[in-house]
N, C-alpha and C positions, 0 to 999 in steps of 0.2 A: 693117425695115418701119417706116414712120412711123405712129405711133399718135396720133390726135387726141383730146385731152380736150375735153369739152363743159361747162366750168364755167358755172353759172348767171350769175355776175357778168359773164362775157364775152358770153354769148348774150342777156342782157337788160341790156346796158350802159347803154342809154338810160333804164332804169327802176331804176338802182342804188339810189337813195334809197328808193323804194317797196319794193324787195326787202329792203333792210336793215330798214326799219320793220316790214314784215310778219313777218320772222323774229323780231323782238323782241317783237311784240305779239300774234301769232296762233299759238297752239300747234300747230294743225293744219297751217298753212302751214309752220311751222318743221320739223315732222316730215316733211312732203312734201319739202322742200328737202334735208333731211339724207338721206332715203331716196334721192333722186335722186343726190346726190353720192356716196354709198356705191356705188350701182349703177354710176355712171359710172366710178368708180375700179376696180371689179371688172371691168368690160368692158375697160378699158385693160390691166389685169393679164393678162387672157386673151389679148388681141391681142398683147401683148408676149411671150407665152409663159411668163410667170411662173406662171400658173395654167392648167390644162387644162380644156377643155369641148368637147363636140362642136358642130359647126356649127349644128345645129337648136336646141340649147339656147342658144347664143350669140345666134342670131337672135331667139329668144323674149325674152332679156334686153334686146336692143336695142329691141324693140317695147315692152317695159315702160318703158324709159327715155323713149321718145317719148311714151307715154301720160302719164307723170308730168310731163314738160315741158309737154305740152298743158294739163294740169290747173293747173300753176303759172302758165302764161301767162294762162289764164282768170281765175285769182284776181288776178293783177296788173292785168289790164284792169278787172275789177270794182272793185278797190280804188282805181284811178285814176279811177273814175267812168264808165268805158266799159262797153260791152256785153260780156258774157262770151262771146258767140258761139254759145251753145247754141240760142237761139230763132230764129236765122236772120235776125234783124232788124238 
């Protein structure tokens, strides 16, 4: 079974510099990025069969990963001078 990793550096390749800068200068962002990466690695271990977890719990972890990535994307947009997307504007 092919397992696809979702590293931030690949998913936000066009914002590589901003991603790096925020990781260095914003402790909250750095924690979110680290939490995302740990969660992504855990999901991959489960999908590879290295770690076991029931399907409902795996789905919940994937939802958590999506929520973290959405939060990271909002912060990257905001740091780049764009709208975070929460206001709908």
